[in-house]
N, C-alpha and C positions, 0 to 999 in steps of 0.2 A: 406455586403455579404448576399445574399439571399439564397444561397444553396451551398452545397459542390459538387465538381466535382467527388470525389470518397470517399467512406466510407469503412473502413475495419472492419469486424466483425469476430474475430477468433472463430472457432467452439467450442472450449472449454469454451468460455465465454457465449455462447448463452443460455445454460441451467445450468449455475453455481449457480443460486439462491443467497443465502446469501454470497457465496464466490466470487461473481462477481468482487468486488473491488480488492480482492487478486489476482484473475486470471488476471484481466486487468493490474495490476501493474507488475506482473511477465511477461506478454506478452510484455509490453513496455520495461522492463529491458532486456529481452532476445534479443530484436531486436534493441538495442541501444549500441553505443560504450561508451557514456557518460551518467551519471545520475546526474541531477541537483535537489537537494533536499533542503528543509528547515527543518532541523532536529535538535531539541533541545534534547540532550542526558539526560537532567534532567527532562523533561516533562513526567508526568504519567497521563493517562486519569483517570477520576473519577472512584472510585470503584463501582461495580454493584452487585446487588443481582441476583442470577441465576434465581429464580422464585419469585412470589409475596409473598409466605409464607416462603421463606428461611430466616434464621437468618444470615447465613454466607454471606460474600461478597467476590467477587473475583476481582483481579486486572487485567483488560484487558491490552493487549499491544496495543500501538498506531499503526495504519495502516502504518504510515510513518516509524516507527521503524522496522516493519516487512519487508517493501520494502527495507529499507536501509540495513538491515542484509542480505537480499537476494542478493542485488547488490554487497555487499562485498564478499559473497560466490561465486558469478559468476565472481569475479575479474574485475568488471567494474571500469572505471575512474569516481570517484565521486567528485562532487563539492557541498559542503554544503554552501549555501549562508549565513547562520547564522555566519559562520566563516570568511566571506569576509569583 
């Protein structure tokens, strides 16, 4: 495949900056009847420090967990391939 016939760029993603992945996932979920995910409920991303000099660490949520919970709230039909 050398090129795409059509590309869709939602307006809200164009200037989303760091939130582009979140906005992209929400756009896909909003425009889908089914959501196929690979979601391990026990996985936690590594803890991160907020800044270089910070002593405290925070536990970020995984992007998949955020998308999964959004799909649940939107009452989408979800297929988790980890359960198959």
